[in-house]
DSSP file (Angstrom, degrees, kcal/mol; ACC not computed):
  #  RESIDUE AA STRUCTURE BP1 BP2  ACC     N-H-->O    O-->H-N    N-H-->O    O-->H-N    TCO  KAPPA ALPHA  PHI   PSI    X-CA   Y-CA   Z-CA
    1    1 A M     >        0   0    0      0, 0.0     4,-2.1     0, 0.0     5,-0.1   0.000 360.0 360.0 360.0 -32.8    0.0    0.0    0.0
    2    2 A I  H  >  +     0   0    0      2,-0.2     4,-2.5     1,-0.2     5,-0.2   0.909 360.0  49.7 -65.3 -41.8    2.9    2.4    0.7
    3    3 A L  H  > S+     0   0    0      1,-0.2     4,-2.5     2,-0.2    -1,-0.2   0.902 109.2  51.5 -64.7 -39.5    4.3    1.8   -2.8
    4    4 A A  H  > S+     0   0    0      2,-0.2     4,-2.2     1,-0.2    -1,-0.2   0.894 110.2  49.9 -63.3 -38.9    0.8    2.5   -4.3
    5    5 A A  H  X S+     0   0    0     -4,-2.1     4,-2.3     2,-0.2    -2,-0.2   0.912 110.6  49.6 -65.4 -41.7    0.7    5.8   -2.3
    6    6 A L  H  X S+     0   0    0     -4,-2.5     4,-2.6     2,-0.2     5,-0.3   0.918 109.9  50.4 -63.2 -43.3    4.1    6.7   -3.6
    7    7 A I  H  X S+     0   0    0     -4,-2.5     4,-2.8     1,-0.2     5,-0.2   0.920 109.8  52.3 -59.0 -44.0    3.1    6.0   -7.2
    8    8 A G  H  X S+     0   0    0     -4,-2.2     4,-2.1     2,-0.2    -2,-0.2   0.917 111.2  45.5 -60.8 -45.7    0.0    8.1   -6.6
    9    9 A V  H  X S+     0   0    0     -4,-2.3     4,-2.1     2,-0.2    -2,-0.2   0.936 116.1  44.9 -64.3 -47.4    2.0   11.1   -5.4
   10   10 A L  H  X S+     0   0    0     -4,-2.6     4,-2.5     1,-0.2    -2,-0.2   0.894 113.8  49.6 -65.8 -39.9    4.6   10.9   -8.1
   11   11 A A  H  X S+     0   0    0     -4,-2.8     4,-2.6    -5,-0.3    -1,-0.2   0.878 109.4  53.1 -66.7 -36.4    2.0   10.4  -10.8
   12   12 A G  H  X S+     0   0    0     -4,-2.1     4,-2.4    -5,-0.2    -2,-0.2   0.906 110.0  47.0 -63.7 -43.2    0.1   13.4   -9.5
   13   13 A V  H  X S+     0   0    0     -4,-2.1     4,-2.7     2,-0.2     5,-0.2   0.948 114.3  47.1 -63.3 -48.7    3.2   15.6   -9.7
   14   14 A A  H  X S+     0   0    0     -4,-2.5     4,-2.9     1,-0.2     6,-0.7   0.886 112.1  50.9 -62.6 -38.9    3.9   14.4  -13.2
   15   15 A S  H  X S+     0   0    0     -4,-2.6     4,-1.8     3,-0.2    -1,-0.2   0.927 114.2  43.1 -65.2 -43.7    0.3   14.9  -14.3
   16   16 A G  H  < S+     0   0    0     -4,-2.4    -2,-0.2    -5,-0.2    -1,-0.2   0.882 120.7  41.7 -68.2 -37.4    0.2   18.5  -12.9
   17   17 A L  H  < S+     0   0    0     -4,-2.7    -2,-0.2    -5,-0.2    -3,-0.2   0.905 132.7  18.5 -75.5 -44.3    3.6   19.3  -14.3
   18   18 A L  H  < S-     0   0    0     -4,-2.9    -3,-0.2    -5,-0.2    -2,-0.2   0.531  93.6-124.2-109.5 -10.7    3.4   17.6  -17.7
   19   19 A G     <  +     0   0    0     -4,-1.8     2,-0.3    -5,-0.5    -4,-0.2   0.747  56.0 153.6  71.5  23.5   -0.3   17.2  -18.3
   20   20 A I        -     0   0    0     -6,-0.7    -1,-0.2    -9,-0.1    -2,-0.1  -0.624  40.4-118.3 -89.1 146.3    0.1   13.4  -18.8
   21   21 A G     >  -     0   0    0     -2,-0.3     4,-0.9    -3,-0.1     3,-0.4  -0.218  22.9-105.9 -80.3 169.7   -2.7   11.1  -18.1
   22   22 A G  H  >>S+     0   0    0      1,-0.2     4,-4.3     2,-0.2     5,-0.7   0.823 110.7  64.8 -65.4 -35.3   -2.9    8.3  -15.6
   23   23 A G  H  >5S+     0   0    0      1,-0.2     4,-0.8     2,-0.2    -1,-0.2   0.890 100.1  51.0 -58.4 -40.5   -2.6    5.5  -18.1
   24   24 A I  H  45S+     0   0    0     -3,-0.4    -1,-0.2     3,-0.1    -2,-0.2   0.844 128.0  23.0 -68.5 -31.1    0.8    6.4  -19.2
   25   25 A L  H  X5S+     0   0    0     -4,-0.9     4,-1.8    -3,-0.3    -2,-0.2   0.868 124.9  46.0 -98.4 -49.9    2.0    6.5  -15.6
   26   26 A F  H  X5S+     0   0    0     -4,-4.3     4,-3.1     2,-0.2     5,-0.2   0.905 108.1  53.6 -67.6 -44.5   -0.4    4.3  -13.6
   27   27 A V  H  X<S+     0   0    0     -4,-0.8     4,-2.3    -5,-0.7     5,-0.3   0.950 112.4  42.3 -61.8 -52.1   -0.6    1.2  -15.9
   28   28 A P  H  >>S+     0   0    0      0, 0.0     4,-3.0     0, 0.0     5,-0.5   0.917 116.9  49.4 -61.7 -40.2    3.2    0.6  -16.2
   29   29 A A  I  X>S+     0   0    0     -4,-1.8     4,-1.7     1,-0.2     5,-1.4   0.925 112.2  47.3 -62.4 -43.8    3.6    1.3  -12.4
   30   30 A L  I  <5S+     0   0    0     -4,-3.1     6,-2.7     3,-0.2    -1,-0.2   0.874 119.3  39.4 -67.9 -35.8    0.8   -1.1  -11.5
   31   31 A T  I  <5S+     0   0    0     -4,-2.3     4,-0.4    -5,-0.2    -2,-0.2   0.928 126.5  32.3 -80.5 -45.7    2.1   -3.9  -13.8
   32   32 A I  I  <5S+     0   0    0     -4,-3.0    -3,-0.2    -5,-0.3    -2,-0.2   0.932 130.9  28.5 -79.4 -47.4    5.9   -3.5  -13.2
   33   33 A L  I  <<S+     0   0    0     -4,-1.7    -3,-0.2    -5,-0.5    -2,-0.1   0.851 132.4  30.5 -86.8 -36.8    6.0   -2.3   -9.5
   34   34 A L  S   <S-     0   0    0     -5,-1.4    -3,-0.2    -4,-0.1    -4,-0.1   0.534  98.5-126.1-104.4  -6.6    2.9   -3.9   -8.0
   35   35 A G        +     0   0    0     -4,-0.4    -4,-0.2    -6,-0.3    -3,-0.1   0.696  51.4 155.8  75.7  19.4    2.7   -7.0  -10.3
   36   36 A H        -     0   0    0     -6,-2.7    -1,-0.2    -9,-0.1    -2,-0.1  -0.434  46.6-106.0 -75.2 154.9   -0.9   -6.5  -11.4
   37   37 A G     >  -     0   0    0     -2,-0.1     4,-2.7     1,-0.1     5,-0.2  -0.313  34.5-104.9 -70.4 164.0   -2.1   -8.0  -14.7
   38   38 A Q  H  > S+     0   0    0      2,-0.2     4,-2.6     1,-0.2     5,-0.2   0.929 119.6  44.6 -60.4 -49.2   -2.6   -5.7  -17.7
   39   39 A V  H  > S+     0   0    0      1,-0.2     4,-2.6     2,-0.2     5,-0.2   0.914 114.3  50.0 -63.7 -43.6   -6.4   -5.6  -17.5
   40   40 A E  H  > S+     0   0    0      1,-0.2     4,-2.6     2,-0.2    -1,-0.2   0.913 112.1  48.2 -60.9 -43.6   -6.4   -5.1  -13.7
   41   41 A A  H  X S+     0   0    0     -4,-2.7     4,-2.5     2,-0.2    -2,-0.2   0.903 111.3  49.8 -65.6 -40.9   -3.9   -2.3  -14.1
   42   42 A E  H  X S+     0   0    0     -4,-2.6     4,-2.0    -5,-0.2    -2,-0.2   0.924 112.9  46.8 -63.6 -43.2   -6.0   -0.6  -16.8
   43   43 A A  H  X S+     0   0    0     -4,-2.6     4,-1.3     2,-0.2    -2,-0.2   0.920 113.7  47.5 -65.5 -43.4   -9.1   -0.9  -14.8
   44   44 A T  H  X S+     0   0    0     -4,-2.6     4,-2.6     1,-0.2     3,-0.2   0.900 110.3  53.5 -62.8 -40.8   -7.4    0.5  -11.6
   45   45 A S  H  X S+     0   0    0     -4,-2.5     4,-2.0     1,-0.2    -1,-0.2   0.881 101.5  59.4 -61.9 -40.1   -5.9    3.3  -13.7
   46   46 A L  H  < S+     0   0    0     -4,-2.0     4,-0.3     1,-0.2    -1,-0.2   0.881 113.4  37.3 -58.6 -39.1   -9.3    4.4  -15.0
   47   47 A L  H >< S+     0   0    0     -4,-1.3     3,-1.1    -3,-0.2    -1,-0.2   0.877 113.3  56.5 -79.2 -38.7  -10.6    5.0  -11.5
   48   48 A A  H 3X S+     0   0    0     -4,-2.6     4,-0.7     1,-0.3    -2,-0.2   0.799 101.0  58.5 -64.9 -27.8   -7.3    6.4  -10.1
   49   49 A I  H 3X S+     0   0    0     -4,-2.0     4,-3.0     1,-0.2    -1,-0.3   0.680  85.2  81.6 -76.8 -15.9   -7.2    9.1  -12.7
   50   50 A V  H <> S+     0   0    0     -3,-1.1     4,-2.4    -4,-0.3     5,-0.2   0.943  96.5  38.9 -58.7 -53.7  -10.6   10.6  -11.8
   51   51 A P  H  > S+     0   0    0      0, 0.0     4,-2.5     0, 0.0     5,-0.3   0.879 116.2  53.3 -65.7 -33.6   -9.4   12.7   -8.8
   52   52 A V  H  X S+     0   0    0     -4,-0.7     4,-2.7     1,-0.2     5,-0.3   0.951 112.0  44.7 -61.6 -48.6   -6.2   13.6  -10.7
   53   53 A A  H  X S+     0   0    0     -4,-3.0     4,-2.5     2,-0.2     5,-0.3   0.906 114.6  48.8 -63.6 -43.0   -8.2   14.9  -13.7
   54   54 A L  H  X S+     0   0    0     -4,-2.4     4,-2.1    -5,-0.3    -2,-0.2   0.950 117.3  38.9 -64.1 -49.5  -10.7   16.8  -11.5
   55   55 A V  H  X S+     0   0    0     -4,-2.5     4,-2.4     2,-0.2     5,-0.2   0.911 117.1  50.7 -69.1 -41.8   -8.1   18.6   -9.4
   56   56 A G  H  X S+     0   0    0     -4,-2.7     4,-2.5    -5,-0.3    -2,-0.2   0.929 113.5  44.0 -62.9 -45.3   -5.8   19.2  -12.2
   57   57 A S  H  X S+     0   0    0     -4,-2.5     4,-2.1    -5,-0.3    -1,-0.2   0.876 111.4  54.5 -69.0 -36.0   -8.4   20.7  -14.5
   58   58 A W  H  X S+     0   0    0     -4,-2.1     4,-1.1    -5,-0.3    -2,-0.2   0.926 112.6  43.4 -60.6 -45.1   -9.8   22.7  -11.6
   59   59 A R  H  X S+     0   0    0     -4,-2.4     4,-0.7     1,-0.2     3,-0.2   0.891 113.1  51.1 -68.8 -39.7   -6.4   24.3  -11.0
   60   60 A Q  H ><>S+     0   0    0     -4,-2.5     5,-2.4     1,-0.2     3,-0.6   0.838 103.8  59.4 -66.4 -31.4   -5.7   24.8  -14.7
   61   61 A R  H ><5S+     0   0    0     -4,-2.1     3,-1.4     1,-0.2    -1,-0.2   0.870  97.8  59.3 -63.4 -36.1   -9.0   26.5  -15.0
   62   62 A A  H 3<5S+     0   0    0     -4,-1.1    -1,-0.2     1,-0.3    -2,-0.2   0.789 106.4  48.2 -62.6 -27.6   -7.9   29.1  -12.5
   63   63 A Y  T <<5S-     0   0    0     -4,-0.7    -1,-0.3    -3,-0.6    -2,-0.2   0.435 119.1-112.3 -91.4  -1.4   -5.0   29.9  -14.9
   64   64 A G  T < 5S+     0   0    0     -3,-1.4    -3,-0.2    -4,-0.3    -2,-0.1   0.688  85.7 116.7  81.3  18.8   -7.3   30.2  -17.8
   65   65 A N      < +     0   0    0     -5,-2.4     2,-0.4    -8,-0.1    -4,-0.2   0.568  41.2 102.0 -96.2  -9.4   -6.0   27.1  -19.6
   66   66 A L        -     0   0    0     -6,-0.4     2,-0.9    -9,-0.1    -9,-0.0  -0.626  53.5-159.4 -84.6 128.5   -9.1   24.9  -19.5
   67   67 A R     >  -     0   0    0     -2,-0.4     4,-2.5     1,-0.2     5,-0.2  -0.826  11.8-175.3-103.5  90.2  -11.1   24.6  -22.8
   68   68 A V  H  > S+     0   0    0     -2,-0.9     4,-2.7     1,-0.2     5,-0.2   0.864  77.7  51.1 -61.1 -42.4  -14.4   23.4  -21.4
   69   69 A K  H  > S+     0   0    0      2,-0.2     4,-2.4     1,-0.2    -1,-0.2   0.939 112.3  46.6 -61.9 -47.0  -16.2   22.8  -24.7
   70   70 A D  H  > S+     0   0    0      1,-0.2     4,-2.7     2,-0.2     5,-0.3   0.926 114.1  48.6 -59.6 -44.8  -13.3   20.7  -26.1
   71   71 A A  H  X S+     0   0    0     -4,-2.5     4,-3.1     1,-0.2     5,-0.3   0.898 110.0  51.7 -63.1 -40.7  -13.2   18.7  -22.9
   72   72 A A  H  X S+     0   0    0     -4,-2.7     4,-2.6    -5,-0.2     5,-0.2   0.915 112.4  45.0 -62.7 -44.7  -16.9   18.2  -22.9
   73   73 A V  H  X S+     0   0    0     -4,-2.4     4,-2.3     2,-0.2     5,-0.2   0.958 118.0  42.9 -64.7 -50.4  -16.9   16.9  -26.5
   74   74 A M  H  X S+     0   0    0     -4,-2.7     4,-2.0    -5,-0.2    -2,-0.2   0.931 117.9  46.0 -62.9 -45.4  -13.9   14.6  -25.9
   75   75 A G  H  X S+     0   0    0     -4,-3.1     4,-1.0    -5,-0.3    -1,-0.2   0.909 112.8  49.7 -65.3 -42.6  -15.2   13.4  -22.5
   76   76 A G  H >X S+     0   0    0     -4,-2.6     4,-0.6    -5,-0.3     3,-0.5   0.927 115.6  41.8 -63.3 -45.1  -18.7   12.8  -23.7
   77   77 A L  H >X S+     0   0    0     -4,-2.3     4,-1.7    -5,-0.2     3,-0.5   0.791 104.8  65.2 -73.3 -27.4  -17.6   10.8  -26.7
   78   78 A S  H 3X S+     0   0    0     -4,-2.0     4,-3.1    -5,-0.2    -1,-0.2   0.780  90.8  66.6 -66.9 -23.4  -14.9    8.9  -24.8
   79   79 A V  H <X S+     0   0    0     -4,-1.0     4,-1.4    -3,-0.5    -1,-0.2   0.912 102.4  46.1 -62.5 -39.3  -17.7    7.3  -22.7
   80   80 A V  H <X S+     0   0    0     -4,-0.6     4,-1.5    -3,-0.5    -2,-0.2   0.936 114.8  48.3 -65.4 -45.4  -18.9    5.5  -25.8
   81   81 A G  H  X S+     0   0    0     -4,-1.7     4,-2.8     1,-0.2    -2,-0.2   0.874 107.5  53.8 -62.1 -39.6  -15.3    4.5  -26.7
   82   82 A V  H  X S+     0   0    0     -4,-3.1     4,-2.6     2,-0.2     5,-0.2   0.838 103.5  56.8 -69.3 -30.8  -14.5    3.3  -23.2
   83   83 A L  H  X S+     0   0    0     -4,-1.4     4,-1.5    -5,-0.2    -1,-0.2   0.934 113.7  39.7 -61.7 -44.7  -17.5    0.9  -23.2
   84   84 A A  H  X S+     0   0    0     -4,-1.5     4,-2.4     2,-0.2    -2,-0.2   0.895 115.3  52.9 -70.5 -40.0  -16.2   -0.7  -26.3
   85   85 A G  H  X S+     0   0    0     -4,-2.8     4,-3.0     2,-0.2    -2,-0.2   0.896 107.9  49.9 -63.4 -41.6  -12.6   -0.6  -25.1
   86   86 A V  H  X S+     0   0    0     -4,-2.6     4,-1.8     2,-0.2    -1,-0.2   0.925 111.6  48.5 -64.2 -44.4  -13.3   -2.3  -21.8
   87   87 A A  H  X S+     0   0    0     -4,-1.5     4,-0.7    -5,-0.2    -2,-0.2   0.926 114.3  46.5 -60.9 -44.3  -15.2   -5.1  -23.6
   88   88 A L  H >X S+     0   0    0     -4,-2.4     4,-1.8     1,-0.2     3,-0.8   0.908 108.6  54.6 -65.6 -42.9  -12.4   -5.5  -26.0
   89   89 A A  H 3< S+     0   0    0     -4,-3.0    -1,-0.2     1,-0.3    -2,-0.2   0.846 109.2  48.6 -60.3 -33.5   -9.7   -5.5  -23.3
   90   90 A N  H 3< S+     0   0    0     -4,-1.8    -1,-0.3    -5,-0.2    -2,-0.2   0.642 112.1  49.7 -81.8 -13.2  -11.5   -8.3  -21.4
   91   91 A A  H << S+     0   0    0     -3,-0.8    -2,-0.2    -4,-0.7    -1,-0.2   0.715 101.2  73.0 -93.5 -23.8  -11.8  -10.3  -24.6
   92   92 A L  S  < S-     0   0    0     -4,-1.8     2,-0.1     1,-0.1     3,-0.0  -0.453  91.2 -95.8 -90.0 162.5   -8.1  -10.0  -25.7
   93   93 A S     >  -     0   0    0     -2,-0.1     4,-2.0     1,-0.1     5,-0.2  -0.415  26.4-121.9 -73.5 151.9   -5.2  -11.8  -24.1
   94   94 A E  H  > S+     0   0    0      1,-0.2     4,-2.7     2,-0.2     5,-0.2   0.898 113.9  55.5 -58.9 -40.0   -3.0  -10.0  -21.5
   95   95 A R  H  > S+     0   0    0      1,-0.2     4,-2.4     2,-0.2    -1,-0.2   0.925 107.1  47.8 -60.6 -45.4    0.0  -10.5  -23.7
   96   96 A L  H  > S+     0   0    0      1,-0.2     4,-2.5     2,-0.2    -1,-0.2   0.876 112.3  50.1 -64.4 -38.4   -1.6   -8.8  -26.6
   97   97 A L  H  X S+     0   0    0     -4,-2.0     4,-2.6     2,-0.2     5,-0.2   0.913 110.2  49.7 -65.9 -43.1   -2.7   -5.9  -24.4
   98   98 A R  H  X S+     0   0    0     -4,-2.7     4,-2.4     2,-0.2    -2,-0.2   0.917 113.1  46.7 -61.8 -43.9    0.8   -5.5  -23.0
   99   99 A I  H  X S+     0   0    0     -4,-2.4     4,-2.6    -5,-0.2    -2,-0.2   0.926 113.2  48.9 -64.9 -44.9    2.3   -5.5  -26.5
  100  100 A G  H  X S+     0   0    0     -4,-2.5     4,-2.1     2,-0.2    -2,-0.2   0.898 112.0  48.4 -61.8 -40.8   -0.3   -3.0  -27.7
  101  101 A F  H  X S+     0   0    0     -4,-2.6     4,-2.3     2,-0.2    -1,-0.2   0.925 112.2  49.3 -66.3 -43.6    0.3   -0.7  -24.7
  102  102 A A  H  X S+     0   0    0     -4,-2.4     4,-2.6    -5,-0.2    -2,-0.2   0.910 110.6  50.3 -62.7 -41.0    4.0   -0.8  -25.2
  103  103 A L  H  X S+     0   0    0     -4,-2.6     4,-2.2     2,-0.2    -1,-0.2   0.890 108.4  53.2 -64.0 -39.0    3.7   -0.1  -28.9
  104  104 A L  H  X S+     0   0    0     -4,-2.1     4,-2.2     2,-0.2    -2,-0.2   0.940 111.5  45.1 -60.7 -47.1    1.5    2.9  -28.1
  105  105 A L  H  X S+     0   0    0     -4,-2.3     4,-2.5     1,-0.2    -2,-0.2   0.901 112.1  51.7 -65.3 -39.9    4.1    4.3  -25.8
  106  106 A L  H  < S+     0   0    0     -4,-2.6    -1,-0.2     1,-0.2    -2,-0.2   0.855 111.5  47.8 -64.7 -33.6    6.9    3.7  -28.2
  107  107 A N  H  X S+     0   0    0     -4,-2.2     4,-0.8    -5,-0.2    -2,-0.2   0.887 115.1  44.6 -72.1 -39.7    5.0    5.5  -30.9
  108  108 A M  H  X S+     0   0    0     -4,-2.2     4,-2.5    -5,-0.2     5,-0.3   0.862 100.8  68.3 -74.8 -36.7    4.1    8.5  -28.7
  109  109 A A  H  X S+     0   0    0     -4,-2.5     4,-2.5     1,-0.2     5,-0.2   0.917 102.0  42.2 -55.5 -54.0    7.6    8.9  -27.2
  110  110 A P  H  > S+     0   0    0      0, 0.0     4,-2.5     0, 0.0    -1,-0.2   0.857 114.1  53.2 -65.1 -31.1    9.5   10.1  -30.3
  111  111 A Q  H  X S+     0   0    0     -4,-0.8     4,-1.7     2,-0.2    -2,-0.2   0.916 111.8  45.0 -67.2 -42.4    6.6   12.3  -31.4
  112  112 A L  H  X S+     0   0    0     -4,-2.5     4,-0.9     2,-0.2    -1,-0.2   0.903 113.1  51.3 -65.2 -42.0    6.5   14.0  -27.9
  113  113 A L  H >X S+     0   0    0     -4,-2.5     3,-0.8    -5,-0.3     4,-0.6   0.926 109.8  48.7 -61.5 -47.7   10.3   14.4  -27.9
  114  114 A L  H >< S+     0   0    0     -4,-2.5     3,-0.9     1,-0.3    -1,-0.2   0.849 105.9  57.6 -62.8 -34.8   10.4   16.0  -31.4
  115  115 A R  H 3< S+     0   0    0     -4,-1.7    -1,-0.3     1,-0.2    -2,-0.2   0.757 105.5  52.0 -68.5 -22.5    7.7   18.4  -30.5
  116  116 A G  H << S+     0   0    0     -4,-0.9    -1,-0.2    -3,-0.8    -2,-0.2   0.571  93.0  92.2 -89.1  -9.2    9.8   19.7  -27.6
  117  117 A L  S X< S-     0   0    0     -3,-0.9     3,-0.9    -4,-0.6     6,-0.1  -0.564  86.2-101.8 -86.7 148.8   12.9   20.3  -29.7
  118  118 A P  T 3  S+     0   0    0      0, 0.0    -1,-0.1     0, 0.0    -2,-0.1  -0.382 109.4  24.4 -62.6 146.0   13.8   23.6  -31.4
  119  119 A G  T >> S+     0   0    0     -4,-0.1     4,-1.4     3,-0.1     3,-0.9   0.779  79.1 156.0  70.5  26.5   12.9   23.7  -35.1
  120  120 A R  H <>  +     0   0    0     -3,-0.9     4,-2.9     1,-0.3     5,-0.3   0.801  60.5  62.8 -61.0 -33.5   10.4   21.0  -34.5
  121  121 A S  H 3> S+     0   0    0      1,-0.2     4,-1.3     2,-0.2    -1,-0.3   0.888 105.0  48.3 -62.1 -36.9    8.2   21.8  -37.6
  122  122 A R  H <> S+     0   0    0     -3,-0.9     4,-0.8     2,-0.2    -1,-0.2   0.897 114.3  46.7 -67.2 -40.8   11.2   20.9  -39.8
  123  123 A L  H >< S+     0   0    0     -4,-1.4     3,-0.6     1,-0.2    -2,-0.2   0.897 111.3  50.3 -70.0 -39.4   11.8   17.7  -37.9
  124  124 A L  H 3< S+     0   0    0     -4,-2.9    -1,-0.2     1,-0.2    -2,-0.2   0.778 106.0  56.6 -71.4 -26.1    8.2   16.6  -37.9
  125  125 A A  H 3<        0   0    0     -4,-1.3    -1,-0.2    -5,-0.3    -2,-0.2   0.743 360.0 360.0 -75.1 -22.6    7.8   17.2  -41.7
  126  126 A A    <<        0   0    0     -4,-0.8    -1,-0.2    -3,-0.6    -2,-0.2   0.472 360.0 360.0 -72.0 360.0   10.7   14.8  -42.4
């Protein structure tokens, strides 16, 4: 339980600092550090991100950074998507889910890195 609490604090700091969601942090931590299965980690992450998202968006709103209409559209439509995603996650093998999650992170990492570099538009066009 102490390790889970530490993961929560560190993930909260990273979420507030970098705007990253719980899945990118919580799922690997739950599988690697706490030994949960992929589906169990994904399900736990979905609930764990709720307070992070609420508090983070509330604080960002105070700075004028929250785009409520965009969030409402994305959030509303994601409900439909999550219903299908949960059913699919429970139908697929843990191994396939782990591989898919890893491929997602590997795909996102270089894109995020390139966006942070000077002259990024030239690099992204290549």
